N, C-alpha and C positions, 0 to 999 in steps of 0.2 A: 382799578386795584387791585393788587397781588391776588384776590380770592374769585376774581372773574368778573365781578361786579363794577357798576358804575357808580359814580354819583358825582351829579349837576349841583353845584352851589352857587347863588348867586352873593356876593359879597361887593362891598364899595373898593377893597384892594385885596389882594391878595401876596405869599411872598414864600419863599421857598427858603429856610431857615440855616443856618450855617450848620446846624444837626443834620438835614435835609428832611426836617418836617415841612410840612406846608401847613400855613396859618391863614385865616380868612379876618378881615375886620369890616366890621360898620360904622359908619357915620351918621350921628342924629343932623337933625334940624341946626345946633350950636356949632355944628363943626367938630366936637368931640369924635374921639375915635375909639374904641374899644372892641377887643377881640370878640369873636362869636363862634367860631369852630377853629382847632388842631387839629389835622389827622399826620400821623407817624409815617416819616417816611417809608420806615419797611411795608406798611400797605400801600404805597402810591405806586403804580406803576409807569403812567405817563400823568403829566398836567398840562392843561389846555387853557388858555386865555382866550376870550373872545376878543376880536379886533375888526373895525371897521376898517376897510383899505380903501384906498383912494378911490374906488370905482364906487364907494359907497355901499359896498355887499358886506355882511357878518359874516367872518369867517372864525374857526378854532383854532389855532397858531399854537403848537405844541412848544410847551418850555422846556426849557434844559435839563436834564435828568439829574447834571452835577454843578455843585455853585450856587451863589443867592442870585434872585431874581425878583422882581416886583412887577407884576399887573395892576393895573388901574380900568 
């Protein structure tokens, strides 16, 4: 975060919107998606998504700081 703090948020998916905000969504047992939280782009210094590599090891992968992205 731009204030020097860190936030770890677990969600089913995340996106960086056209306005630069980072939004998180969760899904229920019926497959219905709903927003769970959004963080203003001006507050986010760097966003990471947890990915499982081909070697089976989980890693934090930095997401682009500009433009839209999705992480599942």
